[in-house]
MDAnalysis code that builds the backbone (N, CA, C; Angstrom):
import MDAnalysis as mda
import numpy as np

u = mda.Universe.empty(228, n_residues=76, atom_resindex=np.repeat(np.arange(76), 3), trajectory=True)
u.add_TopologyAttr("name", ["N", "CA", "C"] * 76)
u.add_TopologyAttr("resid", np.arange(1, 77))
u.add_TopologyAttr("resname", ["UNK", "UNK", "UNK", "UNK", "UNK", "UNK", "UNK", "UNK", "UNK", "UNK", "UNK", "UNK", "UNK", "UNK", "UNK", "UNK", "UNK", "UNK", "UNK", "UNK", "UNK", "UNK", "UNK", "UNK", "UNK", "UNK", "UNK", "UNK", "UNK", "UNK", "UNK", "UNK", "UNK", "UNK", "UNK", "UNK", "UNK", "UNK", "UNK", "UNK", "UNK", "UNK", "UNK", "UNK", "UNK", "UNK", "UNK", "UNK", "UNK", "UNK", "UNK", "UNK", "UNK", "UNK", "UNK", "UNK", "UNK", "UNK", "UNK", "UNK", "UNK", "UNK", "UNK", "UNK", "UNK", "UNK", "UNK", "UNK", "UNK", "UNK", "UNK", "UNK", "UNK", "UNK", "UNK", "UNK"])
u.atoms.positions = np.array([
    [6.579, -6.923, -9.304],
    [5.092, -7.323, -8.885],
    [3.733, -7.513, -9.412],
    [3.970, -7.480, -10.413],
    [2.637, -8.278, -10.977],
    [1.946, -9.068, -11.063],
    [2.734, -10.281, -10.438],
    [1.698, -11.449, -10.595],
    [0.990, -11.537, -8.981],
    [1.450, -10.583, -8.315],
    [0.560, -10.852, -7.316],
    [-0.588, -11.163, -7.167],
    [-1.531, -10.480, -5.990],
    [-3.357, -10.654, -6.001],
    [-2.743, -9.166, -4.857],
    [-3.611, -7.992, -5.829],
    [-3.436, -6.898, -5.166],
    [-4.470, -6.285, -4.684],
    [-4.955, -6.324, -3.761],
    [-6.312, -5.584, -3.422],
    [-6.476, -4.156, -3.149],
    [-7.531, -3.449, -3.446],
    [-7.646, -2.549, -3.871],
    [-8.618, -1.362, -2.630],
    [-8.287, -0.052, -2.259],
    [-8.614, 0.102, -1.756],
    [-9.051, 1.886, -2.450],
    [-10.645, 2.154, -1.958],
    [-10.586, 3.199, -3.064],
    [-11.528, 3.979, -1.667],
    [-11.678, 5.216, -2.557],
    [-12.371, 6.690, -1.106],
    [-13.594, 6.822, -2.301],
    [-13.973, 6.004, -3.023],
    [-15.257, 6.164, -3.575],
    [-15.763, 7.188, -4.516],
    [-14.231, 8.432, -5.207],
    [-14.217, 9.022, -6.017],
    [-13.502, 8.333, -7.142],
    [-12.896, 7.808, -7.085],
    [-12.582, 6.790, -8.505],
    [-10.652, 6.978, -7.834],
    [-10.563, 7.304, -6.954],
    [-8.812, 7.688, -6.933],
    [-8.385, 6.273, -5.585],
    [-7.860, 5.033, -6.372],
    [-7.413, 4.038, -5.808],
    [-5.783, 3.709, -5.500],
    [-5.689, 2.980, -4.605],
    [-4.455, 2.718, -4.344],
    [-4.500, 1.194, -4.204],
    [-3.754, 0.678, -4.468],
    [-3.448, -1.693, -4.056],
    [-2.771, -1.593, -2.597],
    [-2.930, -2.671, -2.266],
    [-1.836, -3.469, -1.519],
    [-1.760, -4.816, -1.871],
    [-0.541, -5.464, -1.139],
    [-0.411, -6.724, -1.061],
    [0.360, -6.966, -0.328],
    [0.466, -7.995, 0.871],
    [1.569, -8.739, 1.380],
    [2.516, -9.226, 0.787],
    [3.641, -8.941, 1.639],
    [5.293, -9.155, 0.297],
    [6.145, -10.402, 1.466],
    [6.586, -10.973, 1.154],
    [8.322, -11.679, 1.691],
    [9.641, -10.530, 1.330],
    [10.134, -10.130, 1.725],
    [10.981, -8.982, 1.367],
    [12.236, -10.651, 1.421],
    [13.415, -10.058, 0.473],
    [14.441, -11.019, 0.288],
    [15.127, -10.955, 1.411],
    [15.807, -12.023, 1.636],
    [17.352, -11.205, 3.070],
    [17.774, -9.872, 2.102],
    [18.222, -9.881, 1.231],
    [19.159, -8.345, 0.860],
    [18.342, -6.986, 0.681],
    [16.929, -7.187, 1.207],
    [16.350, -6.203, 1.095],
    [16.283, -5.175, 2.503],
    [16.707, -4.099, 2.673],
    [17.230, -3.289, 3.657],
    [16.501, -3.454, 4.758],
    [15.000, -3.568, 4.305],
    [13.786, -3.625, 5.758],
    [13.486, -5.293, 6.061],
    [14.194, -6.082, 5.575],
    [13.997, -7.769, 5.639],
    [14.306, -8.077, 7.763],
    [13.555, -8.316, 7.795],
    [13.867, -8.359, 9.761],
    [13.060, -8.162, 10.324],
    [11.704, -6.837, 9.540],
    [11.216, -6.283, 10.713],
    [9.891, -6.374, 10.550],
    [9.664, -7.595, 10.796],
    [8.084, -8.299, 10.258],
    [7.408, -8.505, 9.410],
    [6.190, -8.589, 9.464],
    [5.425, -8.702, 7.782],
    [5.879, -7.925, 6.872],
    [5.577, -7.780, 5.615],
    [5.818, -6.462, 4.866],
    [4.532, -5.967, 4.064],
    [4.149, -4.973, 3.707],
    [3.052, -4.880, 2.729],
    [3.236, -4.021, 1.719],
    [3.181, -3.808, 0.319],
    [3.055, -3.212, -0.578],
    [2.263, -2.624, -1.119],
    [2.311, -0.811, -1.891],
    [1.545, 0.052, -1.990],
    [1.539, 0.477, -3.066],
    [1.111, 0.800, -4.321],
    [1.022, 1.056, -5.578],
    [-0.153, 2.086, -5.396],
    [0.453, 2.719, -6.698],
    [-0.913, 3.524, -7.403],
    [-1.860, 2.482, -8.316],
    [-3.340, 2.299, -8.542],
    [-3.497, 1.341, -9.113],
    [-3.999, 2.246, -10.384],
    [-3.875, 3.110, -11.022],
    [-3.827, 3.469, -12.045],
    [-2.078, 3.579, -12.913],
    [-1.589, 3.304, -12.049],
    [-0.656, 2.977, -12.597],
    [0.256, 1.790, -11.918],
    [-0.280, 0.222, -12.201],
    [0.508, -0.611, -12.139],
    [1.885, -1.409, -12.284],
    [2.799, -0.501, -13.273],
    [3.786, -0.844, -13.570],
    [4.752, 0.435, -12.658],
    [4.310, 0.901, -12.163],
    [5.051, 2.361, -11.486],
    [5.994, 1.784, -9.682],
    [6.188, 3.098, -9.657],
    [6.646, 2.529, -8.025],
    [5.919, 1.739, -7.006],
    [6.369, 0.805, -6.298],
    [6.308, 0.601, -5.269],
    [6.668, 0.998, -3.810],
    [6.076, 1.154, -2.807],
    [5.960, 1.487, -1.278],
    [5.634, 0.340, -0.468],
    [7.240, -0.046, -0.099],
    [6.922, -0.632, 1.053],
    [6.999, -0.580, 2.271],
    [6.393, -0.949, 3.376],
    [6.278, -0.757, 4.737],
    [6.051, -2.259, 5.111],
    [7.096, -1.976, 6.712],
    [7.205, -2.907, 7.337],
    [6.608, -2.922, 8.880],
    [6.468, -3.515, 9.842],
    [6.274, -3.476, 10.857],
    [5.034, -2.696, 11.739],
    [5.195, -1.712, 12.081],
    [4.320, -0.717, 12.702],
    [4.319, 0.455, 11.696],
    [5.310, 0.606, 10.083],
    [4.989, 1.201, 9.407],
    [3.304, 0.669, 8.919],
    [3.252, -0.741, 8.836],
    [2.098, -0.977, 8.046],
    [0.582, -0.918, 8.202],
    [0.883, -0.677, 9.640],
    [-0.303, -0.029, 11.083],
    [-0.603, 1.339, 10.402],
    [0.208, 2.084, 9.405],
    [0.107, 3.272, 9.502],
    [-0.883, 3.324, 7.854],
    [0.520, 2.437, 7.331],
    [-0.813, 2.467, 5.890],
    [-2.335, 2.271, 6.264],
    [-2.646, 0.977, 7.272],
    [-4.216, 0.590, 7.357],
    [-4.744, 1.730, 7.422],
    [-4.738, 2.328, 8.331],
    [-5.000, 4.177, 8.537],
    [-5.349, 4.600, 7.554],
    [-3.849, 4.495, 7.205],
    [-3.961, 5.288, 5.627],
    [-5.235, 4.939, 4.936],
    [-5.053, 3.625, 4.547],
    [-6.129, 3.282, 3.608],
    [-7.408, 3.283, 4.232],
    [-7.919, 3.717, 5.219],
    [-9.090, 4.125, 6.201],
    [-9.727, 5.089, 5.826],
    [-8.703, 5.888, 5.566],
    [-8.683, 7.846, 5.977],
    [-9.164, 7.608, 4.326],
    [-8.302, 7.239, 3.165],
    [-8.723, 7.216, 2.419],
    [-10.561, 7.023, 1.802],
    [-11.088, 5.576, 2.424],
    [-12.365, 5.334, 2.473],
    [-13.024, 5.888, 3.093],
    [-12.905, 6.534, 3.961],
    [-13.907, 8.040, 4.446],
    [-13.596, 8.715, 4.029],
    [-12.831, 9.370, 2.838],
    [-12.936, 10.957, 2.454],
    [-11.724, 11.486, 3.095],
    [-11.235, 10.647, 4.271],
    [-10.434, 11.927, 5.097],
    [-9.734, 13.168, 4.147],
    [-9.046, 12.875, 3.316],
    [-8.356, 13.848, 2.409],
    [-8.856, 14.188, 1.443],
    [-9.923, 14.297, 1.483],
    [-10.502, 15.075, -0.254],
    [-9.690, 16.367, -0.518],
    [-9.670, 16.909, 1.014],
    [-9.543, 18.169, 0.730],
    [-8.070, 18.554, 0.027],
    [-7.450, 17.443, 0.111],
    [-6.301, 17.384, -0.007],
    [-5.551, 16.939, -1.719],
    [-6.802, 16.465, -2.829],
    [-7.093, 16.622, -3.854],
    [-7.172, 17.652, -4.789],
])
């Protein structure tokens, strides 16, 4: 997934995640559940990628907003 256009989300303190929309192939277990988004650690672009679909990506959006607002500062 290296060639995709990733969008970076940050909390302003240096902790970032990257997100990009994806199309899932038919053999993917989450294929057919609507649109999908991929999420990765911006400091490890070759590392694991999480895939979220449908209502799952809405949760990721709220998570990204939480990162931006500093809602998870006490967890780091």
